[in-house]
N, C-alpha and C positions, 0 to 999 in steps of 0.2 A: 490224715491227708497231708501229703507233702506240700509244702508252699515254697515257691522260689524267693527266698529272701534276697537275691540280688537284685531284685526289682526297686526302681525307684520313682512310682508312678507320678508323684508331684515334680521331683526334678525333670523327669521326661517331658511333663506337660509344659514347664517353664522353657525348657529347650525347643519344644516344638512351636511355642509361642515366637521364640525369637527368629526362628528360621523363616518365619514370615516378613521379617523385616518392618516390622509394625511402627507406625506413626502415632504417637500417643496426643490424644485429645481427651486425657484423664487424669485425675490423681495416680501417684503423687507429683508434685510441682516440679521436680527436677526433669521430668519428661524423658524417662529412660536413660538417665545420665546425660542427655544433651547439653542440658545448662551447667555441668560441672566442668571442670579443667579435664583435658585430656587423659590425664593418668588416672582419675578418679572414675571415668564413665563405666569401666568394666565392673567396678565395685557396685556401683549402683543400678547396673543393668537387670539384675534380679529382683530389684525391690519395685514389686508389682501391685497389683490390685486384684479385686475379685471379677476378672475378666472371663469371657467365655472360653472354657476348657481348663480353666485354672481353680474352679471350685469356690466352695465358701467355707470357712472353717466353721462358723455358726450354722450352718444347714448343709453339711458334706453330703455330696451326691455321686461324685466324680474321682478325681485324683486323690483328694484329701482322704475321702472315705476310704478308698483303697488302701492308702498309706496308713491308716489308722487300723484297719484290718491287717495288714501285715505285723503291724506292732503289736496287736492283739494276741495274734497267732504266737509271734514269738515268746511273749512274755506268759503266754498260757493264761490270759486274765478273760474275765467275761464281758469287758469291753475296755477299750483304752483310748485316751484322749492326747492331743497335742496341746501342750500350753505354751504362750508366747509371753507370758508374764512371769516365767520362773516357777519354782516350787513354792514360793511365797502364795502366789494364786491358787496352786492346788492344796496346799494346806488349809488356807481360808475356805475354799468351796466345800471341801470335805466335811470340816467341821460345821459349815452353815447348813448344809445338807442333811447333816446327822443330829445337829442339835438345837434346841429352843430356849427360849427364856426360861431361866431356872435349873435346866438340866445341870447336873454334875458331871463333870468331864475330869478323868484323871489324866495328868499331864507330867511327862518327865521333866524335873527341874531344869535340866541344861537343854531343854529344847531351843529352837530357833524363835526369834522374835514374832515371826508372823504367825505361829500357833497360837501365842498368847492374844496376838491382835484379832484372829480369827475368834476365839473364845468371847473377847471383849465384844465384837461385832454381832454375835449370836446372843449376847447378855446371858450367857450360861456360867456356871459357877466352877472355877477351876480349883482342882485339889491337886497340889505339888508333889508328886512322889519324890523323895530323895534320891540322889544319885550316889552310886558307889565310886571309891577311889581306889586308884592302883595303892600297892603296899608302901609306896614312898610317900603317898599323899600329894603327888605333883600332877597327876593326870586323871580327869573326870572321864568316867566309863559309863556304862548304863545304869539301868535300874535292877534290882534282883527280884527274884520270883517270891521272896520272903516279904520285901516291901510290898509288893502288888496283893499279897495274900493279907496282910495286916490291913492294908487300907480299905481293901474290901470288906473286913469286917464292920467297919464304920461306914462304908458307901456301897452297900451290896447293889443299890439300885442307879448306879452312875450309868449313864446314857452311851459315853464312850471312852477311849483311852487312847491318847496320842502318843506314841512313843517315837524317839528318835534312833534308827539304826541303819547303818553303823552310826558312831559319833563321828564328828567332823575329822578326829584324829585317826579315824580307820579302825576302832575297837568295835568287837560285837559282844553279845552276852545272850542269855539263855532266852530268847524272844519266843520261841516255838511254846515253852513250857507256860511263860506269861500269858500269851494268847489262849491256850488251852483254858487257862484258869478263867480268864476274862470271859470266854465264849461259854462256860458253865453258867454264867450270869446273863448270858445273853447281850453282852456289851461289844459294842461294834468296835473293831481295832482299826485306828487310822495310823499307818506307819510311814513316818518322814524319812524315807529312804533316800534321801537326796543324794548321798555319797555312795550309793549302791547299785547304780543301774547295770553294772557290769558283773554283778553277783550271779546273774541268770546263767553265765557262761558255766559255773560249776567248779570243781575242783580246778586250781589251787585257792580258789576264792570261796568264802563263806557261802552259806546258802541265803537265797533272797526270801524277804519276808513273805513275798506274793505265794512262794512255794511252800510256806509253813503256814497258811492260813489268814494272811493279812486281809481284811475286809477291803480297805482302800490303801493303796501304796502310791507314793509319789516319789518320782525321779527327777533328778536334774541331769539331765542328758550332757548339759554342758559343763558339768564338773568333770566327769571321768570319761564320757564318749566324744567324739569329735563332732559337736554340735555348737552351735552360736550361742554366746550368752544370752541368758534368759529362756533359751529352749530346753522345756521340760515334758515330762510325760505323768499323767494319771491314769492308775490302772483301778478297775473295779474287780476285786477278787471273790465276791460272795453275794449271795442274794440278799445279805442282809442290809444292803446299800440301794437306795432309789435311785436309779441311773438317771431318771428324768429330772429330779430334784439336782443332782450333780451337774447335769448339762445346762439346766437354768441358771444356778448360780455361776458357772463358768461364763455363760454368755453375758451377766450382769457385770462380772469383774473383770473379764479379760477385754482388750480393745476390740472396739466394732471395725478397726482397721488393722487388722493383725498383719505382722510383718513375713511376707513371703521369704526373705532370705532366712530367716529363723525356722519357718515351717520346712523350706527346703533342706536346711541343715539337720533337722530332726529325721526327714525321711531318709537322709544319707547316713546318719548315726545309726538309725535301726537296721538299714542295710550291711553297714561296716560290722556291727556286733553279730549281726545274724548269719553272717558268712564268714566270721573267723572261725579258723580250723583248731583243732586239738593240737596240731603239730607247732602252728604258728603261735599258739598260747604258750607253749613248752618253751620254744625258742625266746619269746619274750621274757618268762621267769629266768631264762639263764643269763639274758642280759642286765636283768635287775639285780641278779647274784653278784654278777661281776661287778656291777657299778658299788654295790654295797661293799664288798672287799675293798676296791679301790678307795671308797671314801674312808674307810677304817684304816688303811695304811696311809692316808694323807696325812695324818697329823696324829701323834701320840695323845693329844688332847680331846680328840674329836671321838664322841660316843654316837653310835648310829643304832638306832632301834627299830626293829621290824615291828609294825602292827599286825593284826588279824587280817588287814588287807594288804596284800604283797606290794600295792602300788603306792602305799602310804610310808613313809620314812620319817621318823623323830630324830632331829640332830641335837646334840647337847655339846657344848664345848665347856670344859671345866674352868671354873673361875669366872665365867661371863652368863650374863643374861641371855636368853633368846633373842632379844632386841639388839644386844650389841654383836651378837653372831649373825643376824640378818644383815645387819648396817655392812659388816664386813664382806660379806658375800655379795652385797649389791654394788660395793665399790668395784668388783670385777665383771660387773654384768651377769650376776647369776641372781634371780630374783624367784623366791619362795613364796608359799601359799601364805603363811603367817608365821608370826612370832609370838610368844607368850614369856611371862618372866623366866621360863626354864628352857623352852624348846623352840626350834625353828621345825615347820613341817614342809616336807616335799611330796608332790605329789608325782609321780612317774607316769609315763603314757602307756597307752594300751597298743602295742604295735603290731601290725602285720607285716608280712615279708617284705612287701613293697615298699614300706614305709621306713625311714631312718629318723635317728634321733641323737644329737652329739653328746653321747655319754662322756666318751674319752674326754673331749673338750672341756665338759663340766668338771671332770677330776682335776685336770690341769688348772683350772680357774679356782677350785677350792684350794688346792694345794697352794696356789699364789697368794691367794687372800689370807691364809692362815700361817705361812711359812716364817713370818717374823714374830708369831705370837708365842711368848714362853709356855712350856708345860707347867703349869701350877698344880699345887696341892688344892684339891677342891674343897673350898670353904663348905659345910653342911648347911644349905640353904634352909630355913626353917619352912617345913613343908604346910602348906594351907591345911587349917582344920577343916574337917567334916563340918558343913554349914549348920547343920543340927543332929542331935542324936535321935530325934524321932524319924519314923518311916514317912511321914509326911507332914506336910503344913497347909494352912489355907490362907486366904488374904484376910485382912483385919475388917477391909471394908468391901463391900461388894461393888458392883459396878452403877447400880442405881444410889448408892449411897455417895459414891464418889462423884456423880454428875453434879457439876456446878459447885460443889463444895470448896470453899475458899484454900488458897495456896499461900505458901511464904517460903523465902529462902532461910537455909539453916546452916550454918557452920558444919563441914563433915564430921569434925571432931566431937561436935555436940549432938550428931544424928540419931546416935543410938536409943532404940525405943520409939523414934518418930515412924509416921507411916508415909511411903514414899509416894509421889503424886505423879512422877514422872519416869518413863522407862530409860534406864540408862544401860548401854550396850557397847561392850569392846567389839569392835568389828575389823576384820574377822574375829571370830567366828560367828558373831550374830547372837550370842547368847545373853541375855540381860542379866546383869547383876542386881538392878533394881527393878522391881515390878510396880507397877501403880497399885497401891491399896495393900502392899506388904510391908511388915514392920521391919525396919531396919535393925539388923543385928550388928554386934562388935565385930565378929567375923566377916561380915559381908564389907564393912569399912576398911577393914586390913586390906582385903583383896582389892577394892577399888583404888586403895591409896597406892598400892603397889603397881597397878595398872598406870596410875597418873605419874607417879615417879619415873616410870620407864616411857613416858611420851607416847603411850599407846592411843591410836585412834578409837575414840569413845564416842558413839552416836547418842542422840536425845538432847532433851533440854535442860542444860545443867551450866553451871559455872566451875567446875572441877578445877580449871587453871587458877580460880582464885579462892579454891577451897569451899563451895558451897554446893548444895543440892537443894532440889525442891520437894517441899514435904507438905501435907495437908495441916492445915491450922488446926 
């Protein structure tokens, strides 16, 4: 059945509401923006509540229901939900709806912190499947089918497996073979596809996990599509998933006062990708290729690396850390997604013909930022070693053992062999280096010290500036 993806039911409902020139005697307290200064009123005008005709996210029957049905039709899911608390809430709801106390959950080691928080809330038992690295040892990739097969030998009765696909850096891996193997054991596959909502387009993008058998797939629409921050989608892809339980946990975890601007942007983002033409996509890729070539010509010391996702670029400047390169770019008003000790990550726009983006100006600014930087013989940075030679690892303490256990501070130089009591997470990308209950290795300490040396933003309860981390006594 052909469906008109240009439709935007929720946006239309909001426009219809404003056409009545409404007077607000309801929340929110800014009263349709009237209590704001004149320059801000238009911005606040879509910030509404569950009024007649605007539907209710937690019990949709009208515009939101139609918008979610259009979303489900585009992604060919069994059911799709709007998320207003980001992919974080999608990951947590998916895990809680699938797993119970004591269930074993296989989880990719370089997962987002929300995955581990969801497992903790479910009081399940995580088995951390180790991550592959690129041949230089600088870029974390996905997990291998071999690692999953070996892990399943010891944990054939796992309840679920949570995989991150693509990685934050835009790399994919053979997730289809992995999911086929997991399904042989009737294991539910939860895919954190936060950075891949545009994969549904097809070539030149990788295939979506939803098309390859993912049971639950979570998308951050705000990361790669034109949606507002925190706007995300959750898709149910198979009958292995109890839709009612997913919906129940989403109602528990999401705000009872969901943001209408975020939901309206989700409606728009679905329409945007749903009406993107093949020719527009080709022209988008041509602009991306021009931009990459221009960046490569900007400075002899600048390396530009394409990832599996054509909208993700890694920049490396010979002789400098990623943090130093990011700082140079920010001095000329060019802000990138993240930096790490080696690279800077750029995310390119998904453009339609009626949209524009200042690629040429960006190249001018990159050239300006780097023009005084000498071409250096690149010193070989010691690549990070693989965290472990094992295919998987487990926590040294389970969540019940950790509950109420006494903690103490320890000098990071003396932390090897101690058991971490707090999550410590460089952000972005939000991948924890220390996980509560996990034994701290020398390799982890080296990596953490490198982040501290480079003044990376590190979330968590720690005193890394003074050289201390928190461990169980």
